[in-house]
C-alpha positions in Angstrom: 5.4 -18.5 -18.1 3.4 -19.2 -21.2 5.2 -19.6 -24.5 4.6 -18.9 -28.1 4.8 -22.2 -30.0 6.2 -22.4 -33.5 4.4 -23.6 -36.7 5.0 -22.4 -40.3 3.8 -19.3 -42.1 3.5 -19.3 -45.9 5.5 -16.1 -46.2 7.1 -13.4 -44.1 4.4 -10.7 -45.0 1.5 -13.0 -44.3 3.2 -14.1 -41.1 2.9 -10.6 -39.7 -0.7 -10.4 -40.9 -1.6 -13.7 -39.4 0.0 -12.8 -36.1 -1.9 -9.5 -36.0 -5.2 -11.2 -36.8 -4.7 -14.0 -34.3 -4.3 -11.5 -31.5 -7.6 -9.8 -32.4 -6.0 -6.5 -33.1 -4.8 -6.0 -29.5 -1.1 -5.6 -30.6 1.6 -3.1 -30.0 4.6 -4.4 -32.1 7.9 -2.7 -32.7 10.3 -3.8 -35.4 8.0 -6.4 -36.9 10.4 -6.6 -39.8 12.7 -8.6 -37.5 10.4 -11.5 -38.2 11.5 -11.6 -41.9 13.8 -14.4 -42.9 14.9 -16.0 -46.2 13.0 -19.2 -45.3 9.5 -20.0 -44.4 8.4 -18.9 -40.9 7.0 -21.2 -38.3 3.5 -20.2 -37.3 3.1 -18.5 -33.9 0.2 -19.4 -31.6 -0.3 -18.1 -28.1 -0.9 -20.4 -25.2 -2.5 -18.8 -22.1 -1.1 -19.7 -18.7 -2.9 -18.9 -15.5 -0.4 -17.5 -13.0 -2.5 -15.7 -10.4 -4.6 -14.3 -13.2 -1.6 -13.2 -15.2 0.4 -14.8 -17.9 3.6 -13.8 -19.7 4.4 -15.3 -23.1 7.8 -15.2 -24.8 9.0 -16.4 -28.2 10.8 -19.8 -28.5 12.5 -21.3 -31.5 11.8 -18.3 -33.7 14.6 -17.5 -36.2 15.6 -13.9 -36.3 17.7 -11.9 -38.7 21.1 -10.8 -37.5 19.9 -7.2 -36.9 17.0 -8.4 -34.8 18.6 -11.1 -32.6 18.9 -8.7 -29.6 15.2 -7.9 -29.7 13.0 -10.4 -27.8 9.3 -10.3 -28.4 7.3 -10.5 -25.2 3.5 -11.0 -25.0 1.7 -10.2 -21.8 -1.7 -11.9 -21.5 -4.1 -10.1 -19.1 -7.1 -11.6 -17.3 -9.5 -9.9 -19.7 -8.0 -11.5 -22.8 -6.0 -8.6 -24.0 -2.6 -9.3 -25.4 0.2 -6.8 -25.7 3.3 -7.6 -27.7 6.3 -5.3 -27.4 10.0 -5.5 -28.2 12.9 -4.5 -25.9 14.4 -1.4 -27.3 16.9 1.3 -26.4 14.3 4.1 -26.6 13.6 6.4 -23.7 10.6 6.1 -21.5 8.0 8.8 -20.8 10.4 10.7 -18.5 13.8 10.0 -20.0 16.2 7.1 -20.4 18.1 5.1 -17.8 20.0 1.9 -18.6 19.5 -0.1 -15.4 18.0 0.7 -12.0 18.5 -1.0 -8.7 15.2 -0.8 -6.7 14.9 -1.2 -3.0 12.2 -3.9 -3.0 10.0 -5.3 -0.3 7.4 -7.2 -2.4 4.5 -5.1 -1.2 2.0 -3.3 -3.4 4.1 -0.1 -3.7 7.4 -1.6 -4.8 5.6 -4.1 -7.1 4.0 -1.2 -8.9 7.3 0.7 -9.1 8.9 -2.0 -11.3 6.7 -1.5 -14.3 6.5 2.3 -13.6 10.3 2.5 -13.9 10.3 0.6 -17.1 7.5 2.6 -18.6 8.9 6.0 -17.6 12.6 5.4 -18.0 12.8 2.6 -20.5 15.2 0.7 -18.2 16.0 -2.7 -16.9 15.0 -3.1 -13.2 17.0 -5.1 -10.7 15.2 -5.5 -7.4 17.2 -5.6 -4.2 16.1 -6.9 -0.8 18.1 -6.7 2.4 17.7 -9.1 5.3 18.2 -6.9 8.4 16.4 -9.3 10.7 12.8 -8.4 9.7 11.8 -12.1 9.7 12.1 -14.8 7.1 8.4 -14.7 6.2 8.9 -11.3 4.6 11.4 -12.9 2.2 9.2 -15.8 1.1 8.3 -15.7 -2.6 10.0 -12.4 -3.3 11.9 -13.6 -6.5 8.7 -14.8 -8.1 6.9 -11.5 -7.2 9.7 -9.4 -8.5 9.9 -11.2 -11.8 6.2 -11.2 -12.2 6.2 -7.4 -11.8 8.8 -7.2 -14.7 12.1 -7.2 -12.9 15.1 -8.9 -14.6 16.3 -10.3 -11.3 16.2 -10.1 -7.5 19.3 -9.7 -5.4 19.0 -10.6 -1.7 21.7 -9.9 0.8 21.9 -11.0 4.5 23.1 -7.9 6.3 22.1 -8.9 9.8 25.6 -9.2 11.3 26.9 -6.1 9.5 23.8 -4.2 10.6 24.4 -5.0 14.3 28.2 -4.8 14.3 28.8 -1.7 12.1 25.6 0.3 12.6 23.8 -0.6 15.8 26.9 -1.0 18.0 28.5 2.3 17.2 25.2 4.1 18.1 25.1 2.0 21.3 28.7 3.0 22.2 27.9 6.6 21.5 24.8 6.5 23.7 22.8 7.9 20.8 19.1 8.5 21.7 16.9 10.8 19.6 14.7 13.2 21.5 15.1 11.4 24.9 13.4 8.2 23.8 13.9 6.9 20.3 16.7 4.3 19.9 17.0 4.9 16.2 15.9 1.5 14.9 14.8 2.6 11.4 17.4 5.4 11.2 20.3 2.9 11.6 18.9 0.4 9.1 18.5 2.7 6.1 22.3 3.5 5.5 23.3 -0.2 5.6 20.6 -1.0 3.0 21.5 2.0 0.9 25.2 1.1 1.0 24.4 -2.4 -0.2 22.3 -1.0 -3.0 25.3 1.1 -4.2 27.4 -2.1 -4.1 24.9 -4.0 -6.1 24.6 -1.1 -8.6 28.3 -1.4 -9.3 28.1 -5.2 -9.6 25.3 -5.2 -12.2 26.4 -2.1 -14.0 23.4 0.1 -13.0 23.4 3.8 -13.6 20.6 4.6 -11.2 18.9 3.5 -7.9 15.3 3.9 -6.7 13.3 3.7 -3.5 9.7 3.6 -2.5 9.9 6.2 0.3 7.2 8.9 0.4 7.9 12.6 0.1 6.7 13.2 3.7 9.1 10.9 5.6 12.6 10.7 6.8 13.7 7.6 4.9 13.9 9.4 1.5 16.6 11.6 3.0 18.5 8.7 4.7 18.6 6.7 1.4 19.6 9.5 -0.8 22.3 11.0 1.5 23.9 7.6 1.5 23.7 7.4 -2.3 25.3 10.8 -2.6 28.1 10.0 -0.2 29.1 6.6 -1.7 28.5 7.2 -5.4 27.5 10.7 -6.4 27.3 9.6 -10.1 24.3 7.4 -9.5 21.0 8.9 -10.6 18.2 8.6 -8.0 14.6 8.0 -8.8 11.9 8.5 -6.2 8.5 7.6 -7.8 6.4 8.9 -4.9 7.7 12.4 -5.7 7.0 12.0 -9.4 4.0 9.8 -10.2 0.3 10.5 -10.1 -0.5 7.6 -7.8 -2.1 9.0 -4.7 -2.9 5.9 -2.6 -3.6 2.2 -2.4 -6.5 2.2 -4.8 -4.6 4.1 -7.4 -1.7 1.6 -7.0 -4.0 -1.4 -7.4 -5.5 0.1 -10.6 -2.1 0.7 -12.0 -1.0 -2.8 -11.2 -4.1 -4.3 -13.0 -3.5 -2.0 -16.0 0.1 -3.2 -16.3 -0.7 -6.9 -15.6 1.2 -6.9 -12.3 0.0 -9.5 -9.8 -1.4 -7.5 -6.8 -0.1 -8.8 -3.5 -3.0 -10.5 -1.7 -1.5 -10.2 1.8 -3.8 -8.6 4.3 -3.1 -4.9 4.7 -2.2 -3.9 8.2 -4.0 -0.9 9.7 -0.6 0.2 11.0 2.5 1.3 9.1 5.3 -0.9 10.5 9.0 -1.2 10.1 10.8 -4.2 11.5 14.4 -5.2 11.8 16.6 -7.0 14.4 16.8 -4.0 16.6 13.2 -2.9 16.8 9.6 -2.8 15.5 7.9 0.6 14.9 4.1 1.2 14.7 2.5 4.3 13.1 -0.9 5.3 11.6 -4.5 4.4 12.4 -5.5 5.4 15.9 -1.9 6.3 16.8 -2.3 9.4 14.6 -4.2 11.0 17.5 -1.6 11.4 20.3 -4.4 11.2 22.9 -5.2 7.6 22.0 -3.7 4.8 24.0 -2.3 2.0 21.8 -4.3 -1.2 21.6 -3.0 -4.1 23.5 -3.0 -6.4 20.4 -0.9 -4.1 18.4 2.4 -5.1 19.9 4.3 -8.0 18.3 7.8 -8.2 19.9 6.8 -7.9 23.6 4.1 -9.0 26.0 2.1 -6.5 28.0 4.1 -5.9 31.2 0.9 -6.7 33.1 1.1 -10.2 31.6 4.8 -10.7 32.1 6.1 -13.3 34.5 5.6 -12.7 38.2 9.1 -13.6 38.9 12.1 -11.4 37.9 14.9 -12.7 35.7 18.6 -11.8 36.2 21.0 -11.6 33.3 24.6 -10.6 33.0 25.9 -8.7 30.0 29.7 -8.9 29.2 31.2 -5.7 27.6 34.6 -5.0 26.0 35.6 -1.5 25.0 32.1 -0.2 25.2 30.5 -3.0 23.1 28.5 -6.0 24.4 30.1 -9.4 23.7 28.5 -12.0 26.0 25.3 -13.0 27.7 25.5 -14.8 31.0 29.2 -15.6 30.4 28.7 -17.0 26.9 30.4 -15.1 24.0 28.0 -14.5 21.1 28.1 -12.8 17.8 26.5 -9.3 17.7 23.4 -10.4 15.9 23.0 -13.6 17.9 23.4 -11.7 21.2 20.8 -9.1 20.2 18.4 -11.8 19.0 18.5 -13.7 22.3 18.0 -10.5 24.3 15.0 -9.6 22.1 13.4 -12.9 23.2 14.3 -12.5 26.9 13.3 -8.8 27.0 10.1 -9.4 25.0 9.0 -12.0 27.5 9.2 -9.5 30.3 7.6 -6.6 28.4 10.8 -4.6 28.1 11.4 -1.8 25.7 8.1 -0.2 24.8 8.0 3.5 24.2 5.3 5.9 22.9 6.5 9.2 21.7 5.7 12.3 19.5 8.9 13.0 17.6 10.0 15.8 15.2 10.5 14.5 11.7 13.4 15.8 9.7 11.0 17.3 7.1 9.4 19.5 9.7 6.2 17.8 10.9 5.6 16.0 14.1 4.6 12.4 14.1 3.5 9.9 16.7 5.1 6.5 16.9 5.2 3.5 19.2 8.4 1.4 19.3 9.3 -2.0 20.6 13.1 -2.4 21.3 13.4 -5.1 24.0 17.0 -6.2 23.4 18.2 -2.7 22.6 16.8 -1.3 25.8 18.6 -3.9 27.9 21.9 -3.2 26.1 21.7 0.6 26.5 21.1 0.1 30.3 24.1 -2.2 30.6 26.6 -0.1 28.6 25.7 3.2 30.2 25.9 1.7 33.6 29.3 0.3 33.1 30.5 3.7 32.0 29.7 5.0 35.5 32.7 3.0 36.6 35.1 3.6 33.8 34.6 7.3 32.8 35.3 10.4 34.8 32.8 13.2 35.2 34.1 15.5 32.5 34.3 12.6 30.0 30.7 11.6 30.7 29.5 15.1 30.3 31.2 15.6 26.9 30.2 12.2 25.7 26.5 12.9 26.6 26.6 16.3 24.9 28.0 14.8 21.7 25.6 11.9 21.9 22.7 14.3 21.2 24.4 15.6 18.1 25.3 12.0 17.1 21.7 10.9 17.4 20.5 13.9 15.4 22.9 13.1 12.5 21.9 9.4 12.4 18.2 10.3 12.5 18.9 12.8 9.6 20.7 10.1 7.5 24.1 11.7 7.8 25.8 8.3 8.5 28.7 8.9 6.2 29.2 12.5 7.2 32.8 13.3 8.2 31.6 14.9 11.4 29.8 11.8 12.4 32.7 9.6 11.5 35.0 11.8 13.6 32.7 11.4 16.5 32.9 7.6 16.1 36.6 7.9 16.5 36.2 9.9 19.6 33.7 7.5 21.1 35.9 4.5 20.3 38.9 6.1 22.0 36.9 7.3 25.0 35.3 3.9 25.7 38.4 1.7 25.1 38.6 1.1 28.9 34.9 0.4 29.3 35.3 -3.3 29.8 33.5 -5.5 32.4 30.1 -6.8 33.1 26.7 -5.6 34.3 24.0 -7.6 36.1 20.4 -6.6 35.3 17.0 -7.5 36.8 14.1 -7.7 34.3 10.7 -7.5 35.8 7.3 -6.5 34.2 8.6 -3.9 31.8 11.5 -2.6 33.9 15.2 -3.0 33.7 17.1 -2.5 37.0 20.8 -2.6 37.5 21.8 -4.8 40.4 25.6 -5.0 39.9 28.5 -3.8 37.8 32.2 -4.6 37.8 35.2 -3.7 35.7 39.0 -4.3 35.8 39.3 -0.6 34.8 37.0 0.8 37.5 37.7 4.3 38.8 35.7 3.5 41.8 37.9 2.9 44.9 36.2 1.6 48.0 39.1 2.7 50.2 38.6 6.3 49.0 34.8 6.3 48.9 34.3 4.6 52.3 33.2 6.7 55.3 36.1 5.1 57.1 39.4 7.0 57.4 41.7 7.2 54.3 45.2 8.2 53.7 44.4 9.5 50.2 41.4 11.7 51.1 41.8 14.1 54.1 38.3 15.4 55.1 39.9 18.6 56.4 41.0 19.5 52.9 37.3 20.0 51.9 37.1 23.3 53.8 39.7 25.0 51.6 38.1 23.5 48.5 34.7 24.8 49.4 36.0 28.3 50.0 37.7 28.5 46.6 34.9 26.8 44.7 32.3 29.1 46.2 34.4 32.3 45.9 32.5 33.8 42.9 29.1 33.4 44.7 30.6 34.9 47.9 32.0 37.9 46.0 28.6 38.6 44.3 26.8 38.4 47.7 29.3 40.9 49.2 28.7 43.3 46.3 24.9 43.1 46.7 25.2 43.8 50.4 27.8 46.6 50.1 30.5 44.7 52.0 
């Protein structure tokens, strides 16, 4: 960061004139009177610092009067030589006034541009927030520097991986929640844990608002905001994509240059992707046409099943009360277990799905998802339930799972109905304890064995051999009673 060094001015009035002249007239200065002191001023000269084509200069060792001590002069030096000097103030922005905003921040172009946009339009301090939900350490590199270069006062980073798996993924797994027959809710589950952390950070830093970079066409805007509403209805919510005039990447780059924001130089992917410890989603480009087959090089978490090992791999998943706890007899934390299964499943091409789904906002969209570890865990948990749950319980559970998945997809994580269903699922699966052996081979997951101390399966009853508990002759009376309605209807139609 470049600094304004101090030398002396002959008088306070000439100090202002000299400063104005030295900056070639490219000045926006508020409260210049705060430079006035009873003693001679030190002369201010600007040193330009090259930081990716952008430099920020702040005052150092400049005496201020008591009424102006809270106002810090900041000069931003752009690549074309323009210098802007402004003073922090309590004035409203172009759209109103907020004190402090916590922004969901990724470090990409959109969120980098949102920082100065919030300051310009709401006259607020911006605190950036980034959640680690297992998206990969590379996505966190250099974020603090990027955030501050964009104008944020600070960056808060939270590791939410264990909380994400334990408190969000595992309840969905226990409920058997699958949206529209295929989607294992990877993005849907991640948004409420991030939004909840943002509400917590807002309370910690004294923010009166939160902001996100979701577009007005997607599901995520709903998921974030319903969580905000549920946990702190007093927080104001700012969604720039629903307010600003920026229409695309080129507009965002132009805005960034205008406001001296370092434009991220990372290569833009042709796909829109979202990654966390549970899954990786792909949308956009050729996938927008449902008739197009995904390209082989698009996938990142799994190999092509055709290229997977020619020999199958057997694994055993240990489960307690409906939740996975161990791999091959070794107890692991939720996040560690999932991470290891992602590696194993990805090696065998497990967990790829291609679907056209119904977005909450009404349109259909096509997405391709990779969920290797999650696909393995769903197969294991559901298979163990075949031993521990009776027919009626499975039917009711499956019917509620559809509604559960719909609510999670729609962002209603903290809805009382969804929380009540969690209590039902927890109670229903409390006896679902045991282990399941799975065979992984070229994209497929096959169950080869299951066992449980609470199994309702009785070999002495199910066997074709004789049994004291089950008398085969009893079946005749059962069939007559069970089929009585159909028999009566047939008699009526035949006039009997």
